[in-house]
N, C-alpha and C positions, 0 to 999 in steps of 0.2 A: 608774648604770654604764652601762658601754659596752663593747663587743668592740674589742680592741687590731686592729690592721692586720693582714691575714692570716690570722687567728686560725679562720676557717671553714673556710679551703683545709685548713691544719692538722689540724683536727677531723675534717673529711671522711675524712682519710687514716687517723687514727686509729681511728674509728668502724668501720672495716672490720674490726677485729681483733675485735669484738663482744663487749666487756667489757661487765660489767654496769653498774658504774659508771667515771665519770671524772672525776678533780678536779683541776685547774689551778691555779696560782698566780695572783696578780695584782698590778697596780702601782697605788700610791695616790697620788691626786692631791689639791689643795683644791678647793673647793664650784664653783670657776669651772672646772674641769677645765683649768688653764693650767700650772699649778705642781705639779712631781712631789716629793713628800714621801718616797716609798720605791719605788725603780724596781722593784723585785722583793721581794715579801713571799712567803717560801715556807712553806708551810704542812708540810712533811715535811723531814726530816733527809736529805739524799743526793739523787741523781738522779732522774730518770725512770725508772720499774720499771712490770713488773706485779705484783700482792700477788694471790695464791690463797689464799681461806679455806678450810680444811680440815681445822682442827682448832685448839684453844686456844693451841697456840703459835704460829698465824699471828696471831689477833689481838693477842695480846702484843706480838710483832715490831712490828706495824704501829701501836699505840698507843706504843710506844716510839721510834719516829720522828717522832710528831707534835709540832711545834714549837709548835702552840697549838690552840684548838678549831676554826680552821679545816681542818686535820686530822680532826676530828671532825663536819665536814660543816656549821659555824656558817654560813657564808657562800653562800648559794644560787646567787649568780651564776658561781661556778665549779665548778659541779656539773652532769652530764649524767649522767643514767640512764635504763635500759631501760624504756619505758611497762611492757611487760607484767609487768616484775619489781615494779615500784611500786606496780601494780594489783593483785597478789597479796597484797599484806600487808592482813591486817586491822586496821584503824587503832584505837588506844587513846585515845578521845575526854577522858579524863584529860590528856592533854596539849594539848588546847586552852587558848588564852591563856598558855602556856610561853614563847612567841615560837622554841621550837625543836621544833614537831610534826613537821615535816620529818626531822629529826634521828632520831625514832623511827624512822620509815619505813626511812630507809637503814641504821640498825643493824641492822632487822629482815631486811634484804638480805645482810650481810655476815655475822649472826649465823646463816644458814642456809646451812651448810655447802656448800662447791662454789661459791661464788660468788666473782667477781672483780672487783678495782679498777684502773685504770691511772692511775697519777699521772703526771701532765705537767709537768715541774719547767719551765714556762715562763710567763711572767705574761701570759696571753691576754685577761683582763679590766682594765678600767680602773675602779678605784674611786672615787666621788667622795666625798673627806673631807668632814668638818664638816657630817655631814650624817645622822646618825645618829639615826632616828626614836626607838630604845628609850629615848634620853636625853631625850625630852621630858617626862618625869615627874622629871628631876634626876640628876645622876651618882650619886647613892647606889642609886637604884632600878636605873639601868643597871648597876651593878657586881652587885646583887644577881640581876639577871634570869639572868645566866650559872649562877650557884652553883644558884639553885632549879631551872634546867633540868636543868643535867647532872649534880647531885647524884639528881636525880629516876631520869634515864636510869641510872646505876649502880646505883641500889639495885633499880631494876626489872630490868635485864637481867644483872648482874652479882652479886648477893648471895649467891649460892650458890658463887662461885668465885673464891677468896680473890685469886689470882696474877693474874686478869683485872681482879678489883674495883680492886686496887691501883694496878695500870697505866692503868687509865683514869682514876683519880684524879690521879694525875700530870700528866696532861695539864691538867687542869684548874689544877692550881699552876703550872703553866708559862705559861697565858693570864692568870693572877691570883696573881702571886708574894705570897706572905703579908707581908711586912714593908711591901712598897710598897703593894698593897692596904690594907691595915691602915691604914697613915698617911694615905691618902686618904679612907678612910671617916671618920677622925677630924676631917678639915675639913669633909667634905659630908654627912654623916650625922649624924641625931640618936641618943639613948639608944637607941629601938628598931633602928634600924638598925645599928648597932653591936653591938647584943645577939646580933641574927639573922648577923651577918658572924662573930661569935666562936663561933655554933653550928655556923656552914658549916664552919670551919676545924679545928672539933674533931673532924668528920666526917673530915678529910682528915689527922688525926693531930696537928695544932697545938693544945695545951692552952690553954683559955679564959684562966688566969692570964696567960699570955706575951702573947696578943693584947689582952688587956685592958691590959696595961702597954705596949703602942705606942700604944694609944690615948689615953693621958697626956701621947706626945710631939707632941699636935695644936697645940703653941705653937711649936714647932721646924718641923713641916711647914708651917704656916703662913708664919713668917719665911722661909724657904727658897723656898716660892711666891711671895712678894713680892720677894724678889731677883731672880728667874727673869724675873719680870714687867718688873721697872726694866731688866733688859740686854735686852729686844726691842726 
């Protein structure tokens, strides 16, 4: 990943405001960084704004505006955080190996009320596509990484607050839509992968029987995938 032109100059002006966290959007390119696949991947719905976190309603509002887990800090390259705020967090070592250890720290910051986040609705980072190291162990494993990490975060942070718990979970289903993700797992996963995904979605409110029915559409999903490949 690389910074876009003039991004440092823009951020220098923004940093003067002294927010605890800064979150910007990204532009997505191919692996050679020459072809643009998405000129503006927006993490939040709406324009640039300052979020102040002082109560549960502020958290729910923020989560409701997240278009994907990018709004929940999944993409490191688009985040700037105050060093002292980061250092003050006592890390939970159970997050080592989840791929989202940094998200634990950032959620700790915004859950410590009286924190601020400046969202900058501009693509200030160029993201190299087709370069997902999390996918090195297969597409099924890549899908599960998001569920393992974010369901654990939801449980650890918001298990005692139903409203925030539900709001946080909805962001994960925006990132991994139930129907299409289940179809993908039908194609790429084995029986263990599918059973795990059905359990993940059950925690998000989708009955296992319904998810298992989608898995039976594997033949249709494979056929559709072949048609798309043939047209490329």
